[in-house]
C-alpha positions in Angstrom: 0.1 -0.1 0.0 1.6 3.5 -0.8 1.1 6.2 1.5 -1.7 8.2 -0.3 -3.7 4.9 -0.2 -3.1 4.4 3.5 -4.3 8.3 4.1 -7.5 7.8 2.1 -8.1 4.6 4.0 -7.7 6.5 7.5 -9.8 9.4 6.1 -12.5 6.9 5.1 -12.3 5.2 8.6 -12.8 8.5 10.2 -15.7 9.6 7.8 -13.7 12.6 6.7 -14.3 14.0 3.2 -11.7 15.3 0.9 -13.0 18.7 1.4 -12.7 18.4 5.0 -9.2 17.2 4.7 -8.3 20.0 2.4 -9.5 22.7 4.7 -7.7 21.3 7.6 -4.3 20.6 6.0 -4.4 23.6 3.6 -3.4 21.1 0.7 -5.3 21.9 -2.6 -8.2 19.5 -3.3 -6.6 18.9 -6.7 -3.4 17.8 -5.3 -5.5 15.3 -2.9 -7.4 14.2 -6.0 -4.2 13.8 -8.0 -2.7 11.6 -5.2 -5.8 9.3 -5.7 -6.1 9.3 -9.5 -2.2 9.2 -10.3 -1.4 6.9 -7.1 1.2 9.3 -6.0 2.2 10.4 -2.6 2.4 13.7 -0.6 5.6 15.4 -0.4 7.4 14.6 3.0 7.0 18.1 4.2 3.1 17.7 4.4 3.3 14.6 6.5 3.0 16.3 9.8 0.2 18.4 8.7 -1.8 15.3 7.4 -1.0 13.4 10.7 -2.3 16.6 12.7 -5.5 16.6 10.7 -6.1 12.9 10.9 -5.0 12.8 14.4 -2.6 10.0 13.8 1.3 9.4 14.2 3.3 9.5 11.2 3.8 5.5 11.7 0.1 5.1 11.4 0.4 6.5 8.1 3.6 4.6 6.9 2.7 1.3 8.7 1.2 -0.4 5.7 3.5 1.2 3.3 6.9 -0.5 4.2 7.6 -3.5 2.0 7.6 -7.0 4.1 6.3 -5.0 7.3 2.8 -5.3 8.6 1.5 -3.6 11.6 2.6 -6.3 14.0 6.1 -6.4 12.5 7.2 -2.8 13.9 11.3 -2.7 13.9 11.2 1.1 14.9 9.4 3.3 17.3 8.9 6.9 17.5 8.9 8.9 20.7 8.7 12.5 20.8 11.6 14.5 22.6 10.6 15.6 26.1 8.5 12.5 26.9 9.0 9.9 29.3 9.5 7.2 26.7 12.2 9.3 25.0 13.9 9.6 28.0 14.0 5.7 28.6 15.1 5.3 25.1 18.0 7.5 25.1 19.2 6.1 28.5 18.7 2.5 27.2 21.1 3.3 24.1 23.7 4.1 26.4 23.9 1.0 28.5 26.2 -1.9 27.8 25.0 -4.9 26.3 24.6 -7.0 29.3 22.8 -4.3 31.2 20.5 -3.6 27.9 19.6 -7.2 28.1 18.8 -7.2 31.6 16.4 -4.3 31.2 14.8 -5.9 28.2 14.2 -9.2 30.3 12.7 -7.0 33.3 10.3 -5.1 30.9 9.2 -8.4 29.3 8.5 -10.0 32.9 6.6 -6.7 33.9 4.4 -7.1 30.5 3.7 -10.5 31.3 2.3 -9.6 34.8 -0.5 -7.9 33.4 
């Protein structure tokens, strides 16, 4: 699935029209129609505006567009700077291999307690 197809799928799921999408993103309706008709993708600089209007993350838009990767096959995550998740990832990166493995094992055990 290409990015524009994923965008249209999300719009449909949310009951959003192309007119509403255009008004929210500031992207011309003709440009949006071109994505559908010509099977092209939006430019990279428009992705964040699209995400804001659709109330999704960039990953939500890209998840079905990565060849060989399904929604359950994520090999990367996005964490916003300044969040707790971001701080944990940054600290985890700095750990040595053995300590990192211990942390990962601990998280797995905590997850399994639910």
